[in-house]
C-alpha positions as CSV (number, residue, x, y, z in Angstrom):
1,M,-38.5,3.1,74.9
2,T,-36.5,3.4,71.7
3,F,-32.8,3.6,71.9
4,D,-31.2,6.6,70.1
5,I,-27.7,5.6,69.1
6,E,-27.1,9.0,67.5
7,K,-26.7,10.5,71.0
8,F,-23.4,8.6,71.3
9,M,-22.0,8.5,67.8
10,S,-22.8,9.8,64.3
11,E,-25.2,8.0,62.1
12,G,-22.4,7.1,59.7
13,A,-20.3,5.6,62.4
14,A,-23.2,3.6,63.8
15,R,-24.1,2.3,60.3
16,F,-20.5,1.3,59.6
17,L,-20.1,-0.6,62.9
18,A,-23.5,-2.3,62.4
19,D,-22.8,-3.2,58.8
20,E,-19.5,-4.8,59.9
21,K,-21.3,-6.7,62.7
22,Y,-19.6,-4.9,65.6
23,L,-22.7,-3.0,66.7
24,H,-26.2,-4.4,67.2
25,V,-28.9,-1.8,68.1
26,E,-32.2,-3.1,69.4
27,E,-35.1,-1.0,70.4
28,D,-34.1,-1.0,74.1
29,R,-30.4,-1.9,74.2
30,V,-27.1,-1.9,72.3
31,R,-24.5,-4.7,72.0
32,L,-20.9,-4.0,71.0
33,H,-19.3,-7.3,69.7
34,L,-15.5,-7.5,69.7
35,N,-13.2,-10.4,69.0
36,L,-10.3,-11.4,71.2
37,F,-7.8,-13.4,69.1
38,Y,-5.2,-15.5,70.9
39,D,-2.3,-17.8,70.2
40,T,-0.1,-19.8,72.6
41,R,1.8,-16.8,73.7
42,H,-0.4,-13.7,73.4
43,S,-3.8,-12.2,72.7
44,W,-5.2,-9.1,70.9
45,L,-8.5,-7.3,71.1
46,E,-9.8,-6.5,67.5
47,V,-11.2,-3.0,67.4
48,P,-12.5,-1.2,64.3
49,I,-10.6,2.1,63.8
50,M,-14.0,3.8,63.4
51,L,-14.8,2.9,67.0
52,L,-11.4,4.3,68.2
53,A,-12.3,7.5,66.3
54,V,-15.8,7.6,68.0
55,L,-14.0,7.4,71.4
56,D,-11.4,10.0,70.3
57,C,-8.5,7.5,70.6
58,K,-5.4,7.9,68.6
59,P,-2.6,5.5,67.8
60,E,-0.4,7.5,70.2
61,D,-2.7,6.4,73.0
62,F,-1.5,2.8,72.6
63,T,1.9,1.1,72.6
64,K,4.0,-0.1,69.7
65,F,3.1,-3.7,70.7
66,S,-0.3,-3.4,69.0
67,F,-0.9,-4.0,65.3
68,I,-2.8,-2.3,62.5
69,D,-4.6,-3.9,59.6
70,K,-5.0,-0.9,57.3
71,E,-6.8,-2.8,54.5
72,R,-9.6,-3.8,56.9
73,S,-9.5,-0.7,59.1
74,L,-8.8,-2.7,62.3
75,F,-6.6,-2.2,65.3
76,Y,-5.4,-5.2,67.3
77,L,-4.7,-4.1,70.8
78,E,-2.3,-6.2,72.7
79,E,-3.5,-7.7,76.0
80,D,-0.9,-6.5,78.5
81,V,-1.5,-2.7,78.3
82,D,-3.5,-1.5,75.3
83,A,-6.7,-3.6,75.7
84,G,-7.0,-2.3,79.3
85,L,-6.5,1.2,78.1
86,F,-9.2,0.8,75.5
87,L,-11.6,-0.6,78.2
88,G,-10.8,2.5,80.2
89,F,-11.8,4.7,77.2
90,L,-15.1,2.7,76.9
91,G,-15.7,3.2,80.6
92,T,-15.4,6.9,80.4
93,H,-17.7,7.3,77.3
94,P,-21.1,7.8,78.9
95,T,-24.4,6.5,77.7
96,E,-27.9,7.2,79.0
97,E,-27.4,4.8,81.9
98,N,-23.8,3.9,82.4
99,S,-21.0,3.6,79.7
100,I,-20.3,2.0,76.4
101,L,-18.4,-0.6,78.4
102,D,-21.7,-2.0,79.5
103,W,-22.5,-2.7,75.8
104,L,-19.4,-4.9,75.4
105,H,-19.5,-8.6,74.5
106,V,-16.1,-10.2,73.8
107,K,-15.8,-13.4,71.8
108,P,-12.5,-15.3,72.1
109,K,-11.0,-16.9,68.9
110,N,-8.1,-19.3,68.9
111,H,-5.4,-18.6,66.3
112,G,-3.4,-21.7,67.1
113,S,0.3,-21.7,67.9
114,S,1.2,-18.4,66.1
115,S,-1.4,-15.8,65.0
116,Q,-1.2,-14.1,61.7
117,I,-1.8,-10.8,63.6
118,R,1.9,-10.9,64.3
119,D,2.5,-10.4,60.6
120,L,0.6,-7.1,60.5
121,E,2.2,-3.6,60.7
122,R,3.0,-2.5,64.3
123,N,1.6,0.6,65.7
124,F,4.6,2.7,64.8
125,R,3.1,5.8,66.4
126,G,2.8,4.0,69.8
127,G,5.3,4.2,72.6
128,S,7.1,1.7,74.8
129,I,5.5,0.4,78.0
130,H,8.7,1.2,80.0
């Protein structure tokens, strides 16, 4: 059976995510590779903005505690609330058998005592968690 990724996202989105090494499409399965960066106090899930668009997510869906790297088109979702919200979006986006959440592979990456993610622009369109 050949897997048809275009049932779930546009050809352009799939090509971009594959070129950037986030999406790996094989004949019979798909893997979505995301990085979880952490320092001694916090962690962030790195998500390409293209993937957020595929899932119909907007910055307003997340808190002001996440960060955006506009140059690299990446969103860094903070661990306490936003990463879980994102996983919920993945879980509701159906595939042929289950959800995109089933494609997910997360790789942790240590950023030492203080991550450079903290220096990025905050999600100014996000709200508070309280």
